[in-house]
C-alpha positions as CSV (number, residue, x, y, z in Angstrom):
1,M,234.7,141.7,120.1
2,S,237.5,143.8,121.6
3,E,240.8,143.1,123.2
4,A,239.1,143.6,126.6
5,D,236.8,140.6,125.7
6,V,239.8,138.5,125.0
7,K,241.4,139.5,128.3
8,Q,238.2,138.6,130.2
9,A,238.1,135.2,128.4
10,I,241.7,134.5,129.2
11,Q,241.2,135.4,132.9
12,K,238.3,132.9,133.0
13,V,240.3,130.2,131.3
14,V,243.2,130.6,133.7
15,K,240.6,130.6,136.7
16,T,239.1,127.3,135.2
17,I,242.6,125.6,134.9
18,D,243.3,126.7,138.4
19,E,240.1,125.5,139.9
20,Y,239.5,122.3,137.7
21,D,243.0,121.3,136.9
22,E,242.7,117.7,138.2
23,F,239.3,117.2,136.4
24,L,240.6,118.6,133.2
25,T,243.7,116.7,133.4
26,N,241.8,113.5,133.5
27,S,239.2,114.5,130.9
28,H,239.0,114.0,127.2
29,E,240.0,116.6,124.7
30,Y,236.3,117.6,124.1
31,Q,236.2,118.9,127.7
32,T,239.3,121.0,127.1
33,R,237.8,122.4,123.9
34,Y,234.5,123.2,125.6
35,A,236.0,124.8,128.8
36,L,239.2,126.3,127.7
37,I,239.4,126.8,123.8
38,D,236.0,127.6,122.9
39,P,235.7,130.6,125.2
40,V,238.9,132.2,123.6
41,L,237.8,131.6,120.1
42,R,234.4,133.2,121.0
43,S,236.0,136.2,122.5
44,L,237.9,136.7,119.3
45,G,234.5,137.0,117.5
46,W,234.2,133.6,116.0
47,D,230.6,132.3,116.2
48,L,231.3,128.6,116.9
49,S,227.6,127.8,116.1
50,S,227.7,129.3,112.6
51,V,228.6,126.6,110.0
52,E,229.4,129.3,107.6
53,E,232.3,130.6,109.9
54,V,233.5,127.5,111.7
55,E,233.6,123.9,110.7
56,V,234.2,121.5,113.5
57,E,236.1,118.3,112.6
58,Y,237.0,119.7,109.3
59,E,238.0,116.9,106.8
60,T,241.5,117.2,105.3
61,E,243.2,114.9,103.1
62,W,245.2,113.5,106.1
63,G,242.3,113.4,108.7
64,R,240.2,115.9,110.7
65,V,241.3,119.0,112.3
66,D,239.2,120.1,115.3
67,Y,238.4,123.6,114.0
68,A,238.5,125.3,110.7
69,L,238.0,129.0,110.9
70,L,236.8,130.0,107.5
71,K,237.6,132.9,105.3
72,S,234.0,132.9,103.8
73,S,231.2,130.6,103.6
74,D,232.5,128.9,100.6
75,G,236.1,129.4,101.0
76,P,239.1,127.4,102.5
77,P,240.0,127.8,106.1
78,S,242.0,130.7,107.1
79,V,242.9,129.3,110.4
80,I,243.0,125.6,111.4
81,V,243.1,124.7,115.1
82,E,244.1,121.3,116.5
83,A,243.2,120.8,120.1
84,K,244.7,118.5,122.6
85,S,243.8,117.7,126.2
86,L,245.0,120.1,129.0
87,W,248.8,119.5,129.8
88,K,249.2,117.2,126.8
89,P,252.8,118.0,125.5
90,L,252.4,119.9,122.3
91,D,256.1,119.3,121.2
92,S,256.0,115.5,120.7
93,A,256.9,114.3,117.3
94,T,253.4,112.6,116.9
95,V,251.5,115.9,117.7
96,Q,253.7,117.9,115.5
97,R,253.3,115.4,112.5
98,Q,249.5,115.6,113.1
99,I,249.3,119.4,112.8
100,L,251.7,119.4,109.9
101,S,249.7,117.0,107.8
102,Y,246.5,118.9,108.5
103,A,248.3,122.2,107.5
104,E,249.8,120.6,104.4
105,G,247.0,121.6,102.1
106,T,246.6,125.0,103.5
107,K,249.4,127.3,102.3
108,Q,247.9,130.5,103.8
109,G,246.6,131.6,107.1
110,Y,247.6,130.2,110.4
111,A,247.7,126.7,112.1
112,I,247.2,126.7,115.8
113,L,248.0,123.8,118.1
114,T,246.7,124.2,121.6
115,N,245.9,122.3,124.8
116,G,243.8,125.2,126.2
117,D,246.7,126.6,128.1
118,V,249.6,126.7,125.5
119,W,248.8,128.2,122.1
120,M,251.4,127.6,119.4
121,I,250.6,129.7,116.3
122,Y,252.1,128.9,113.0
123,D,252.2,131.2,110.0
124,L,251.6,128.9,107.0
125,K,252.6,131.7,104.5
126,K,256.1,131.7,105.7
127,R,258.6,129.5,103.7
128,G,260.8,126.7,105.0
129,R,260.3,123.9,107.4
130,F,257.1,123.7,109.5
131,Q,258.9,124.2,112.7
132,N,260.3,127.5,111.4
133,K,256.8,128.7,110.8
134,L,256.0,129.0,114.6
135,I,255.6,132.6,115.2
136,V,254.4,132.8,118.8
137,E,253.9,130.3,121.7
138,I,251.6,131.7,124.5
139,E,251.2,130.0,127.7
140,L,248.0,131.6,129.2
141,T,248.8,130.6,133.0
142,E,252.3,132.0,133.0
143,E,252.2,135.2,130.7
144,P,250.6,138.4,131.5
145,V,246.9,138.4,130.4
146,A,247.3,141.7,128.6
147,S,250.1,140.5,126.5
148,S,248.5,137.2,125.6
149,A,245.2,138.9,124.8
150,K,246.9,141.5,122.6
151,T,248.8,138.9,120.6
152,L,245.8,136.6,120.1
153,N,243.6,139.6,119.1
154,Q,246.1,140.9,116.7
155,L,246.6,137.5,114.9
156,L,243.2,135.7,115.2
157,R,240.2,137.9,115.6
158,R,237.5,137.1,113.3
159,N,237.3,140.4,111.3
160,L,240.9,139.8,110.2
161,H,239.9,136.7,108.5
162,W,236.1,136.5,107.7
163,K,235.0,137.9,104.4
164,K,231.3,137.1,103.7
């Protein structure tokens, strides 16, 4: 997958948010995942149907994270993704504690907290408090598509993480 694929996925997500805002606002997290998050992950090269690459509802010591993007078919996650419903605030203490607890056992890679529009990406290799590990926050509906696509592609594309 290329950066152009990521741009196209982001454009589709922004259009979906614009056209179905009310429906998605009143829907469950699963609808957000299906309509907004999955297309972006797919555009980054992740095969969401491959149990070798992606584990959905990945079990951690403190609960289940929505996605674990794996390093290899038998390795730990390289990226964990916690999804929330569209427009759910991601900066609440409860949501922050949840992603922190999931990330606790993963000292490498990235943790992502997203509601489909806002993507908060944490570098788990950075030292210090979890809040200081936030390396980028992208709001797809507000930022230039090219900039968002470039950042997501540079950090999260599959071939940076997957090693069979």
